[in-house]
C-alpha positions in Angstrom: -59.1 27.8 26.3 -59.9 30.2 23.6 -56.9 31.7 21.4 -57.7 34.7 19.9 -57.7 36.0 16.3 -54.4 37.6 16.9 -52.7 34.5 18.3 -54.2 32.2 15.9 -53.2 34.4 12.8 -49.6 34.7 14.9 -49.3 30.8 15.3 -49.9 30.2 11.2 -47.2 32.6 10.6 -45.0 30.8 12.5 -46.4 27.2 11.3 -45.7 28.9 7.6 -42.3 31.0 8.1 -41.3 26.5 10.0 -42.6 25.2 6.5 -41.1 27.8 4.5 -37.7 27.0 5.8 -38.2 23.4 5.7 -38.8 23.5 2.0 -35.7 25.9 1.3 -33.2 23.3 3.3 -34.9 20.6 1.3 -34.8 22.2 -2.0 -30.9 23.5 -1.4 -29.4 19.9 -0.5 -29.4 18.4 -3.8 -29.8 14.7 -4.8 -26.5 12.8 -5.7 -26.5 12.0 -9.1 -24.1 9.5 -10.6 -22.2 11.0 -13.6 -19.2 8.5 -14.9 -18.4 5.7 -13.4 -15.3 3.9 -15.3 -12.7 0.9 -14.3 -8.5 1.5 -14.9 -8.3 -0.2 -18.7 -6.0 -3.6 -18.9 -4.4 -1.6 -22.3 -2.6 0.3 -19.7 -0.2 -2.7 -19.5 0.6 -2.9 -23.0 4.0 -1.7 -23.2 4.6 -3.8 -20.1 3.1 -7.1 -22.0 5.4 -6.1 -25.0 8.1 -6.0 -22.7 7.6 -9.5 -21.1 7.3 -10.8 -24.4 10.5 -9.3 -25.5 12.5 -10.6 -22.7 11.1 -13.8 -22.8 12.0 -14.1 -26.4 15.8 -13.0 -26.0 16.1 -15.1 -23.2 14.9 -18.2 -25.0 17.1 -17.1 -27.8 20.2 -16.4 -25.6 20.1 -19.8 -23.8 19.4 -21.4 -26.9 22.2 -19.8 -28.9 24.8 -20.3 -25.3 24.1 -23.7 -24.3 25.9 -25.7 -27.0 28.7 -23.8 -26.6 28.5 -23.5 -23.0 28.3 -27.2 -22.3 31.0 -27.7 -24.9 33.2 -25.3 -23.7 32.9 -27.0 -20.0 33.9 -30.3 -21.3 37.2 -29.4 -23.0 38.3 -28.4 -18.8 38.8 -31.6 -17.8 37.4 -35.3 -18.8 35.9 -35.7 -15.4 33.8 -32.8 -16.8 33.5 -33.7 -19.9 32.1 -37.4 -18.7 29.7 -35.7 -16.0 28.6 -33.2 -19.2 27.7 -36.5 -21.4 26.1 -38.5 -18.7 23.7 -35.5 -17.4 22.9 -34.0 -20.5 19.6 -34.7 -20.7 19.3 -32.6 -16.8 21.2 -30.5 -18.3 19.1 -29.6 -20.8 16.0 -29.5 -18.8 17.6 -27.1 -15.5 18.4 -24.5 -18.9 14.8 -24.9 -19.7 13.5 -24.6 -16.1 15.8 -21.9 -16.3 13.9 -19.8 -18.5 9.8 -20.5 -17.9 11.2 -19.5 -14.1 12.8 -16.0 -14.6 10.3 -15.2 -18.0 7.6 -16.6 -15.5 8.0 -14.9 -12.7 7.8 -11.1 -14.8 4.7 -12.8 -16.5 3.2 -13.3 -12.9 4.2 -9.8 -12.0 2.7 -8.3 -14.9 -0.6 -10.6 -14.5 -1.1 -9.1 -10.5 -0.7 -6.1 -11.6 -3.5 -6.5 -14.4 -5.5 -8.2 -11.3 -5.0 -5.4 -9.1 -5.8 -3.0 -12.0 -8.9 -4.1 -12.7 -9.6 -4.6 -8.9 -9.7 -0.7 -8.7 -13.1 1.1 -9.9 -14.1 5.4 -10.2 -17.3 6.7 -9.4 -18.3 10.5 -10.0 -21.2 12.4 -8.8 -22.4 15.8 -8.6 -21.1 16.3 -5.0 -17.8 13.5 -4.6 -15.3 11.3 -6.4 -14.9 7.8 -5.1 -11.8 5.1 -5.9 -12.7 1.9 -4.6 -9.4 -0.4 -5.1 -8.4 -3.5 -3.2 -8.1 -7.2 -4.9 -9.4 -9.5 -1.0 -10.3 -6.2 0.8 -11.6 -3.0 0.0 -10.9 0.3 0.5 -12.8 3.4 -0.5 -11.2 7.2 -0.8 -13.8 9.5 -1.0 -13.0 13.4 -2.3 -15.2 16.2 -1.7 -15.5 18.0 -4.9 -15.7 21.3 -3.4 -12.1 20.6 -2.1 -11.1 19.6 -5.0 -7.8 23.0 -5.9 -6.6 21.3 -9.5 -7.0 18.0 -11.5 -3.9 17.4 -13.7 -3.5 15.2 -16.6 -0.7 13.3 -18.0 -0.5 11.0 -21.1 2.4 8.7 -22.6 3.5 8.4 -25.9 1.8 4.9 -25.4 -0.8 6.2 -23.5 -2.3 8.8 -26.5 -1.6 5.6 -28.8 -3.8 3.6 -27.0 -6.1 6.6 -26.0 -5.5 6.5 -22.2 -4.3 9.3 -19.7 -3.7 9.4 -16.3 -5.7 12.4 -14.0 -4.7 13.4 -10.5 -7.0 15.0 -8.4 -5.4 18.5 -6.0 -6.9 18.5 -3.1 -7.1 19.9 0.1 -9.5 18.3 1.7 -9.1 19.0 5.6 -7.8 16.0 8.2 -10.4 14.8 10.2 -9.8 16.8 13.4 -10.8 19.9 11.1 -6.7 20.9 10.3 -7.1 22.2 6.5 -4.2 20.5 4.9 -1.7 21.9 2.2 -3.0 21.3 -1.3 -1.2 18.1 -2.5 -2.6 15.0 -5.5 -4.7 13.1 -3.1 -5.8 10.3 -5.6 -4.5 9.6 -9.0 -6.5 7.5 -12.2 -4.8 6.0 -14.5 -5.8 3.6 -17.0 -8.5 6.3 -18.1 -10.6 5.8 -21.4 -11.3 9.2 -22.7 -9.1 11.3 -20.3 -9.7 15.0 -21.6 -13.4 14.0 -21.3 -13.5 12.7 -17.7 -11.0 15.4 -16.6 -13.7 17.7 -18.1 -16.3 16.6 -16.8 -14.7 16.5 -13.1 -14.2 20.0 -13.8 -16.9 20.8 -14.4 -18.8 19.0 -11.2 -16.1 20.6 -8.7 -17.0 23.9 -10.3 -21.0 23.6 -10.0 -20.2 22.0 -6.5 -17.4 24.7 -4.7 -19.5 27.7 -6.9 -16.4 28.8 -7.5 -13.7 28.2 -10.5 -11.5 25.9 -10.0 -7.6 26.7 -11.6 -6.9 23.9 -14.8 -3.4 24.0 -16.6 -4.0 24.2 -20.2 -3.1 20.8 -22.1 
């Protein structure tokens, strides 16, 4: 069947419109670009590390100074106790040393585990979303759509100011999987962030660009 000139022109217009719509849609979907990536700094545990060191030193000095007076006081209670102390003094000394090692070691192990957990966490910001990956043995990814960001909080303790670190909270009203809108709340917290003010502004600008509206920011 031959097509008339009018039918051909109409088909060409339809094809052209479809092609323009496809190109328009293609241009409207921005390519995801990575803007920032980092992991919490172990310097965030510096204050805790100093606390563990001071506790270990204080406990060692306390046991060292109290050990001999405690044995002498126990020996004076009765002849049998005095004989027991004299016969088992090497074992009692070892027990005192083990006490310091175990008590201080527990704190040291907890600090070491916190360091492992902290270093297993990573942050990645793109022009579309913020990804927080965590987990030592299993991995969990918390994804926040930048279009849902309502606020970005900033907190910096004195020790963090000295070390150049800070904490950033992401307040988001991201909807639930069933589509219900949740109230705004802190959905993620970035800790041990180096150059926290710069990173906060970078997240703010990315959220502004993604949502097309200004994000309310608390002054800092």
